[in-house]
N, C-alpha and C positions, 0 to 999 in steps of 0.2 A: 164564790166558787166559779161562777160563770166569768167574773172579771179576771180571775187568775188564769183561767183557761184561755181567755182572749189574749192576755199578755203573752202567754206561752206561744200561741199561734203567731202573733206578730213577731216575736223573737225568732221563731223558726223561719218565717218568711223573710225576715231581714237577713238571716244567715244564708238562706238559699240565694237571695239576691246578691249578697256579697260574694259568694262562691262563683256565681254566674259571671259577675263583673270581673272577678279575678281571672277566671278562665278566659274571658273575652280579651282582657288586657294581655294575658300571656300569649294567646293566639295571635293578637295583633303584633306583639313584640317579635314572635317567631317569624310572622309574615314579613315584618319590616327587616329583620335580620336576613331572611332568605332573599328579599328583594335587593338588599345591599350586595349580596354575593352573586346572584344570578339575575341578570337584567333581561326581562322579556323583550322579544323582538317581534314586530308585527310583519307577517308575510302572508299574503293571500293563500288561503287553503291550508295553512299550518296552524297547529295548536301547540302550545308549550315549547316554542322555539326561543332559545336564549342567545345572547351575544356576549362574547368574551371581550376583554380589553383590547386584544389585538385583532378584533373584527371577524373572528371565526364564529359561525353560527353552530349551535349544538343542541342536542336534546339528551334525554336519559333513556337508557336501554332496559326498560322493565325493572326487574329486580337486580340487574347488574349494577354494582356501585360505580362503574365507570360511565363515561359519556361518549356520545357518538357525534362526530363532526358532520354537519349536513350542509355546509356552504361557507362562503366567504364574501364579505361586502366591502373589503378594503381595496386599496389601489395597488398594492405590491404585485409584481409579476413573478417573483420568486417566493414560493410559499414553503414554509417548514411547519408541518403539522406538530403542534405542541404535545408533549407527553402528559402534561397536566393542565387542566383548566380549573381554576378556583380550588386547587388541592385535590381534584378528582382525576383519576387516570383516564386518558383518552384511549378507548379500547376498540373503536370501530369508525369506519367512514360509511355514511348512509348511502343507500341506493340513489343514483341520480344526483349526488351531492354537487359535483362540478361539471356535469354533462353540458357540453356546448359552450363552456366558458372560453371566451376569446382572448382573455388577458393573461392567463397562466402560461408561463414559459418554463418554469421549473417547479417540481414538487418533490419534497422529501418527507419520509415517514419515520416516526420513532419506533423502537422495538415494542412499545406498549400496544400498538395497533395490531389486532389479531385478525380482523376481517375487513375487506373492502367490498362494498356492495356492488351489484351488477350495474352496468351503465354509468359507473361513477365518474370516469374521465373520458368517455366516448365523445368523439366529435370536438375535441379541443384543438383548434387549427394551429395554434402557436406553441403548443407544448413540445419542447425540445429535449428536456432531460427529466428522467424519472429515477429517483434514488430510493429503492426499496430497503427495508430493514429485515431483520430475521424473524419478526413476529408473524408475518402473513404466510400461511401455508398454501392456500388455494387462490388462484387468480381466475375469475370466470367473468368474461365479458366486461372488462374494465378499461382497456386502452385502445379500443378500435377506432379507426378513422381519425388518427392523429397524424396528419401528413408531414409535420415538422420534426417528429421524433426520429433521431438518427441512429441511436445505439441503445442496447438494453443488456444489463448484467443482472443475473438472478442470484441473490445471496443464498447461503445455506439457510434452510428453513422452508423455502418454497418447494412444495412437493408436486403440485399439479397446476398445469396451465391449460385453460380451456377457452378457446374463442376470444382471446384477449388482446391481440395486436393485429387483427385483420385490417387490411388496407392502410397500413402505415407505410406509405409509398416512399418515404425517405430512409426507412430503417435499413441500414446496410450491414450491421454487425450485431450478433446476439451471443451471449455467453451463459451457459448453464452450469450451475453447481451440481455436485454429486447428489444432493438431496432431491433433485427433480427426478421423479419416477414416471411421469406421464405427461406427454405433450400431444394434445389432440383437439378435435372439434374446431378445425379451421383457425388454429391459434395464430398462424402467421400467413394465412392465405392472402394473396394479393400484395405481398410486400415486394414490390417489383424491383427495389434497389438492393435487396438482400444478397450479399455476395460471400459472406463468411459466417459459419456456424462453429462455435467453439464449445465442445462438451467433453466432460471427463468421465463419463459413464454414470451408471445409476438408473438410466432410463430403461424401462421394460417394454413400453408400448409406444409406437408412433402411429397416430391415426389422424388422417386429414390435416396434417400439421402445416405443411409448407406448399400447399397448392398454388400454382401460378406465380411462383417466385422466379420471374423470368431472367434474373441476372445471376442466378446460382449456377456455377459451372462445374463444380466438383463437390462431393460430399463423402466424408468418412463416417459411417454410422458407428457409434461407440459400442464396445463390448458390453454385454448385458441386455441389449435389445433382443427380445424374443419374437415379437410380432410387429410387422409393418402392414398398415392397412390404409391405403390412400394418402401416403405421406407427401409425395413429390409429384403428383399429377400436374401436368401442364407446365413443368419447368423446362421450357424450350431450349435453354442454354446448357442444360446439364449433360455433360459428356463423359463423366467419370464417377463411378460409384464403387466404394470399398465396403463390403459387408463384413459384419463380425461373425466369428465362429459360433456365437451363442444363438444366432438367428435360426428359428425353427419354422416360421410361417410367413409367407407374403401373400396377403389376400387383397392386393391392390397397392398402388403406390407410384407407378411410373408411366401411367398412360399419357400419351402425347408428348413424351420427351424426345423431340425430333432430332436432337443433336447426339443422342446416345448411339454409339456404334458397336459396342461390345459389352457383354455382361458375363461375369464369372461368379457363379453362386457358391456359397460355402458348402462344404462336404456334408455337414449335418442337417442341412435344410430338408424339411420333410414335405412341404407342400407349397405350390405356387398356383395362384388363381387370379385371373383378370388383372395381372400386374403390369404388363408391358404392351398393352394394346396401342395401336397407332404410333408405334415408334418406327417411323418410316425409314430411318437410316440404320437401324439395328441390323448388323450383318453376322454377328458371332455370339453364340451362347454356349457356355461351358457349365456342365453340372454333373453330379454323381448319380449313380443308379439308386441311391437312397432317396432321391428327391422325386416326388410325384408331380408331374407337370399337367395341369388341367388343359383341356382342349381350348379353353377361352383365355389362356394365359398370354398368348402372343398373337392375337388376331391383328390383321392388317400390318404385318411386318414383312413386306415383300422381299427384302434382301437377306432375310435370316437364314443362316445355316447353323445346324446344331451339332455340337461336339459333346458326346456323352462319354463320361468316364465309366466304362463297364467293368466293374470289379470281377465279374464272373469270367470275362475274357482274360483279365489279368491272371486270374487263378489258373485258367487253362494254360496260359503261357508258362506259368510257374511249374505246372505239372509236366508240360512238355520239356521244359528245361531240366527238370529232375530226371525224367525218363532218358533224355539225351545223355545226361551225366552218368546214369546207370549203364546205358548201352556202351558209352565210352569206357567206363571202368571194366565192363565185361569183356569188351574187345581187347583192352590192354592186358587183362588177366589171361585171356585166350592166347594172345601173342606171347606172353611170358611163359605159359605152360607149354606152348608149342616149341618155343625156343629151348626150354629145358628138356623136352622130349627129344628134340633133334640132337642136342648135346649128348644125351644118354645113348642115343642110337649110334652116333659117331664113335663114342668111346667103346661101345660094344663091338662095333665093326673093326675098330683098331685092335682090340684085344684078340679077336678071332684071327686077324691077319698075322699076328705075332705067333 
């Protein structure tokens, strides 16, 4: 009985060992298969960084089935981010992925990329061309201090631009799609070559967007903008501004615009505050009585004269015109009645004489 029991125990142990060995072999096979697909890349301070066949570094984004590109170790200067790596969709570009890269001259993105991390392409001194796709909605601190970048077109899909092209000193042209609703937080501050802005509407708020763009001479703000807050401060060449009828508030935006000589505000504008300080050559301002002008809206504008469209005065003129018309009608009626009375008197006098 004891011998039979021992045999059973040995058989059970053998079975467990076999299962363990089978599991280990299976795990090894999976690991080998995984290694054939994703090749680990050694980079100081990084864990689980892999390298693709075309030399892009990448990692995995948590439970997201896609991958995130986090660098490039190849020699090409014109990079096209792939939409797939080893059959997995490329969904993001990591924070700091290409920051300070001196080799990149051109970068293109696929529609699969939905997010670009902060500081991703900041300080790339030779980056000349950026081709965005429709997948990225928000750009936040991604292309600052790129002095070789000359133009930028934003496709449909981009909705918000924040602090993303600051100090791109060769950038001379930008074009916004209708999907862009917010431009703010020093997005194009210090773009000293910027001379043309092409936008088709859709933007609601401009906030600290184009500070110190010293080559910008004229700007037509698109219909749809409701609020301007610090948008064009320090634009010393700006001499002509066209405002949309949708604009309701200016709470900053044109301080230090020394080439500005006249401003005509839209009729529906409700409030202006700290908007045109230190505009030393501003000599003419035109606005309606519906607009409230703060005491701090036009400080240090020594040449300024104000032309206010007073609708109450116009109403008075209207009433005076109406009164004059009534008086004229009364006078004409009086003259007509007097003439008729004179005719009757003459006829009566003629009848008596007969």
